[in-house]
N, C-alpha and C positions, 0 to 999 in steps of 0.2 A: 452583415459580415459573412463572407463565403468561407466555409471550412471544409477540410478534408479529413477522412478517417483512414488511417493506415493499419491494416489488420481487420478482418471482418469475421472474427470468431465470436464466441459467446459473450465475452466482456464488451466487445464493440457494440453489441445491441444496446447496452445501457448508455453508451455515449451517443449513439445515433438517436435514441429516444429522447435523451436530454436536449440535444440540439434541435430536434424537431419541435419541441415544446416552446422554443424561444421564437418570438415573432420577428426579431431583427437578425435572424441567422438563416442562412441557406446552406444545406448540405450540398456541396458542389461536386465532390469526387470521393470515391471509395476505392481502396487498393487492397489486394490480397494476393498471396502466392497462388491461390486457387482462383483463376480468373472468372470462372463460372459463379463462384460464391460472391465475388466482388460485383459482378453484374446483377445478381439477384438482390443484393443489398442496395445497390444503386437504384434499381427499379422500385424497390419497396419504399425507399425514402426520397425518391424524386431527384436523385443526383444526376447531373448531366454527363458525368464521366465515370468510367470504371477501368482500373489499371491493374496490371500484374506486377509492375515495377514501381516502387515508391518514388523513384527519381522522376518518373513521368508526372506523377502527381505534384511533386515539389516544383516542377518546371512551370506550372500554371501560375501566371502572374495574378490571376483573380483571387487565388486562395491566400487568405491572410493568417489563418490559424489551422493547426492540425492536432488531432488526437493520435497518439501512438499506442496501439493495442496489439502489438506483435509479441512473439516469443521474447523472453528476457534477454537472450543472447544478441538480439538485434537493436535493443533500446538505444545503446550508446551511438552506434553508427547512424541510425535514422535521426535521432535527436540532434546530433551535431550537424548533419546535413540539412535538416529543417531550419535550424537556427541560422546557419550560414546562407540559407536561401531566403532569409528575411521573414520567416514565419514565426508566429507565436506558437508555443508548444505546451501541450498537456500530455505527459507520458505516464502510462500506467505504472503502478508499483510492481516490483521494486525499481528504483532508479536505473539500475544496470546490474552487472555481474561481478564487478571487482572495484577496489579502491582506485586502481589505475584508470578505469573507465570513468569513474565518478569524477576524478580530477580533470579529465579531458572534457567532460560535459560542462563542468563548472567554468573552465576556461572559455568554452564556446559561448556560454551565457554572458560572461564578462566582456567578450569582444563584440557582442551583438546587442543592440538595444531592443530586445524582444522580451515578452513575458514568457516565463518558464514556470510551469507548475507540475509538481509531482502528484500522482493520483492517490493521495492518502484520503480515501473517500470517507472513512469513519470520522474524520474531523468535522464532516458536514452533517452528521446525524443530529437530530433534534436533541437527543439526550446529551450528546457531547457539547453542543452549543450552550445548553442551559448550564451544565456543570462548569464549563469554562468561565461563564459569567460569575458564578458563585465563587470560583477559585480566584478570579481576577479581583474580586471585591474582598478577598481575605477571609472568606468563610472557613476555609480549611487550614489557614495559617501556612506554615512552612511544610511542604510535602517532602518527607524524607524517605518514604518507602512505598513501593507499588509492586503488585504481583498480578500476573495474568496467565491464563491458560486457554488454549484452544485445542481441545482433545477430540479427535475422531476415533471411535472404536473401530470403524471400518470406513474408509473413504479415500484411498489412493486413486486419484482420477486417471492414472495411467497416461499413455500418450506422451506428449512433450513435457507434461508436468513431472513425469517419472524419468525423463532423460536429462541427466545432469548437464550434458553439453549444451542443451537448449534452455534449460530452466535455471541452472546455477545451483540447484539444491531442491529439497523437498518441502515438507511442511513449514520449516523455519522461514524460508524465503517466500513461500506462497501465503501462508496463514499468519505466521509469527510476525511478519513485517507489519501487518495491520495492527495487531495488538500491542506490539512494542511501540510503534509510532503513537498510538492513541494514548498510552500511559505517559510516554515521554513528553508529548505535547501538553498534557494536563499538568505535568510536573514542572513546566516552564522551560522545557528544552535545554536542560543543562548539558555541558560538554562531557563527552565520554572520557573516563580516565583509565579504566581497566575492565576486562571481560574474562570470565571463565565459563566454559561450556562443554557439553557432551552431545554426541550424536550416536544414534543406534540404527543399524539396518539388520534387524533380526527376523522380521516376519514377512517380508516381501509385500505383494499387494493382496495376498489372501484371496485370490480369485476363486478358490474352492468353496468359500462361504456362501451359503444359500439363505434365502428368506429375508435378506436385508438389502434394500436398495440403496444405492449411493450414486453421486454424480460421476459420470465417466466422460473423459475428453472425447472429442470427435474422432481422434486417431487412436483410441484405446487399444492397447495390445498387452495382454497379461504377461507376456515374456519380456517386456521392457520395464526395467526398474533398477536405476543406478543412483537413487537418492535415498536419504535417510527415512526411516519409518517415524522416528521420534527425535526430538532435540530438546535440551533444556539449557538454561544459562542464567548467570547472575552478572548484572552490569552495574559497575560502580561509577559514579559521576564525580566531577571535580569539586562539586559543592558538598560532597559527603553523602548524598542520597543514593539509593540503590533500587534496582528493578529486577525482579525474578520472573522468568518466563518458562513455560513448557508447552510444547505443541506436538501434535502427531497426526499422521495420515491414517495410521492403524496402530491399535494398542489393545491389549486384553483388559479393557475397561468395561465397567458395568453399563455405562452410557456415555453419550457425547457430553462434553462440558465446554462452556464458554463463560469466562468471567474476567473482569478487570476491576481491581480494587486499589484504592489510593488511601494513604494514611498520612495525616498532617498533625501539626501541633495543636490545632484548634478544632479539628474534626476529620471525618473520614468520608469516603464515598465509594459506591459501587456503580460502575457504568453498565456492566453486563453481569448477569442476565437481565437485570432491570435496574434502572436508575434509582439509587437510594442515597440519601445524604445523612450521615451520622453526626450528630452534634450534641452539645451539652448545655442545658438550661436549668438554672436554679438547683444545681447540684444533682441533676438527673440526666441520664443519657437518653437521647431521643433518636429514633429512626424516622426520618422524614421522607415521605413519598410525594414527589411533585405531581400535581394534577395536570397531566398533559396527555395528548392523544396516544402517544406511543412511548413506552418507557425503555424499549430496546431499540436497536438500530434498525431503521427501515431502509432496505437496500435500494428500492426504487427512488424514494425521496432523497436519500443521500446522494445518489448519482445525479439527480436532477439539480440539486443545490450545488454540487461540485461543478457541473457544466455551466450553470448560470454564473457562478462566481468566476470561473475562468473567462467567460466572455466579458463580464463586467470589468475584470482586470485588464483584458485586452483593450477595452475602451477607456482605460484610465480612471474608472469609477471606483475601483477597490484595489487594495494591495494584496497580492497572492498570499494566502495563509500557509502555503506549503511550497516555499521557494526551493531552488536547487540546493542551498546550504543545508536544509533539513534532510533532503534526500541523501546528501553526502554523509551527514551525521548518523542517519539510520543505517546506511551501508557499513559504517564502522562497527556498529553493534552486530549486524548480521555476519559480516566478515570475521569479526572478533570471535564469535561463538564457533564458527566453522574452523577457524585457525586454531583456537584453543583445543577443540576436540581432536584435531589432527595432530597437534604437537603435544597434547596432554599436559598443558601448563597454562597459567594465566597469561593473557595478552595485555600489554600496557600500551597506551597511546601517548605520544608526545604532544606538546601544545600545538595548536593549529598553525601558528606562525612558523614553527620549526618544520612541520610536515610539508609545508608548501615551498620550502627552500629547495 
């Protein structure tokens, strides 16, 4: 299968490496607004073509599938064009920038007989796959509450990440999307009923801070920052379950934090910082640690499994575990927190059938 990668930034490296590991895949073309960068990646991964315009890549009949690794504000446009061009599509998270865009993408998926997968890569982690099997076999019972945090004390990447017009938001849409999706997926993907949230932009990117390194975008500019520093939210689902989340690019916190916890009627679990399963046997509470190679999410292996799953889905060997419907539902949660923070009230959602009329 010949594939193309649209967008040749940092995240594209994980896609390119994932494709390169598969014997039945050929990286055929790379596209980036920076043509020189596209050429460099094409040469590194043996691609025959390098483009500046994604439409040139989509015009190649040889290409059957594409990864979209561009700025968030282009996801919708490129995904729809790729689907209409007859390509299978893997789009990086988040799905898009708004509910309107999400609806247009879903319509494009429905009118085309192509595989569409959202890049919720944490679903492919070993710790997530093991816990999902425990949950599916009833070990946790009915999961009614989850909470997750992804706190950076210092870590606004700047560049397009800090430009709301291109990113759609800050840590919530960049980091929170992963953690919200991970917990929601483990909870059985219940429908969203209501959301309340808050966002804060009080600290800027704190470029004055010294002696602490953090990831910076290729186009880092300390003067660009139109996104939130921190966000929190509480999501209520139609089945009565709830999910609490807080995330930050920068916060006066003692240390960085990453956690994801689930609570059910028969047991509990922690996915991050390490996989733990909490159960009860013979009137005693037990903390069980699975004996596996990695108890936390392995970035490289997660992406490799995600890419392999995408290709197998394109071949009809598997069903995508993160279809467009999941991307739309997660967008509701993200959009709901931002809208709630803006309007300073709870946001409620009508039933899906009513929303689509």
